[in-house]
N, C-alpha and C positions, 0 to 999 in steps of 0.2 A: 504494500500500500504506500510505502514511503516514496518510491519513484513516481507514482501517480500524483502524490501530494506535491512533490517538488516540481513536476511538470506543470501542474495547475498554477502554483505560485509564480513560476517563471512566465507562463503565458499571461497571467494577469499583470505582472510587472511590465511586460512588453507592451500590452495594450495601454496601460497608464502612461508609459513613456511616450508612446505615439500621440496620445491625447495632449500631452504637455508640449511636445516638440512642434507639432504641425499647426498651421493656421486652422482655426476651428471652423468647420462647416456649420450651417444653420442648426442642425440637429445635435450638435456635439454635447450640449448640456444634458439632453435626454440620454445619450449613450454613456456619458460620464457618470450620470446618476445611476444608471443601470449597472455599470461596472463597480461603482462603490457599493451598491446593494449586494451584488454578487460576491464581492470580496468579503463583505461583512457576514453574509450567510455562510460562506465557506469557512471563515474562522470560527463561527458559532458551531458549525457542523463538526469541525475538528475538535473543538472543546468538548462538545457532547460525547463524541466518540472516545476521547481520552478519559472523561469521567466514567463512561461505561466500562472501559477497560480497568480503570483503577478500582471501581466497585466490584467488578467480577473477580479480578485477581485477589483483591484484598478481602472479598466476601464481607464488605461492610453492611450492605443492605440488599440481599438477594431479591427481596420482594420488589425493589425498584427497577430491576433489570428489564422486565418487559416494557415498562414505561420509557426507560432510556432507549431501548431498541426502537420503540415506536417514534420517539422524538427524532432519532437519526433518520429513520425512514421518511418521516414527514419533511424534515429539513432538506433531505436529498431531493424529494419531489418538488419542493418549492424552488430550490436552487436550479434544478434542471429546467423547470418552466421558465425561469428568468433568462437562462442561457438560450433557450429556444426562442425567446422574444428577441434577443440580440441577433440570433441567427436569421430571423425573419428580416430584420433591418439589413443584415448582410446580403440577403437575397435581393433586396431592393437597392443594393449598391450604396448604402448609406454609411458604411464603415470603412475605415482606412485599411490599408494592406495588412499591416501587422495586427491590427485589432481583429480583422477577419480571420487570420490564421490563429490568433489567440483564442477566439471564440470556439473554433473547431477543436483546438487542443484542449481547452478547458472541458468541453463536452465529452470528448473521448476519455480524457483523464478522469473525469468525474464518474463516468460509467464504469471504468475499470476499477477505480477506488471503491465504488459501491459493491462491485462483485467481490472484491476482497473483504469488505465488511460482511457481506452475506456468508462468506466462508468462515469468518471469525465467529459470527453469530451461531452458525451451525456447530462449530467446534465447542463453543461455550455451552450450548444447550445439550450437548451429548453428555452421557453419564461419566465417561472417563476422560473428561477434558483436561484434568490435571493428573498426570501420571504419578507425580510425587505424592499426591493425596491418596491415590489408590494403593500405591506401594506402602505408604505409611499405614493405612488401615488394614491391608491384607497381609503384609509381611512383617513390618517392623513392630507394630503394636502387639501382635501375638507373641513375637519373640521377646519383647520387653516384659510382657505379662509372665511368660514362662520363666524368664531370668529372675524376675522379682519373686515369683513363687519359690524358686529353688534357693534363692538367697534367704528367704524367710525360713525355709526348712533348715538350711545350714545354721542360721542364727538360733533357731529353736534347739537344734542338736548341740550347738556350742553351749547354750544356756543349761541344758540338761547335763552335759559333761562337766561343766563348771560346778554345778550343784553337787554332782556325785563326787567330784574331786574334793570339794570343801567338806562334804560329809566324811570322806575317808580321812582327810587330814584331821578333822575334829576327833574322829575315833582314835586315830594314831596318837594324837596329842593327849587324849584322855587316858589311853593305855600307858603311854610313857609317864604321864603324871602319876597314875596309880602305881606303876612299878617303882618309880622313884620314891613315892611316899612310903610304899611298903618296904622298899629297901632301906630308907632312912629310919623308918620305925624299927626295922629289924636290927639295924646297926645300933640304934639308941637302946633297945632292949638288951642287946648283947653287951653293950658298954655298961649298962646298969647292972647286969649280972656279973660282969667281970669286976 
């Protein structure tokens, strides 16, 4: 879509240059006004398309997507109609040489750009338009869940093992303390007897 966008921008620039450079015919104010309106509609169309892309990619408000698609469709129709009005003036030989070429370039570029938009819209309305999201949902999230579950199992086993080790250490300490106490008591009794 970018080459078409650039071609339209260049064609409009050429038409405006011709309007500024040449001595103006009687109908030049009408043509100039039409060109200004076409350029304005074109910039609005691009802005709406960019907003649509940002909304779709960012998933900010997916409910607004059909409205934004319809806005692009409507603006395309309006813009195309205005270009066809200029084309009628061209057929009546009321446009300059460069403006005549520019009108044809803008019309063909706009139609090609719109075909690209239709492809983008088709891709965006498909279920698997974002492969990264599909991979994330179908492959990565289940792996992360499995990994998390296994880590929880390991943590539980480590907790049980730690509890068992503490229990054994406590028993060993109690036995050693008992043996030491009995040993000291025995030595004390032996000393008293001696």
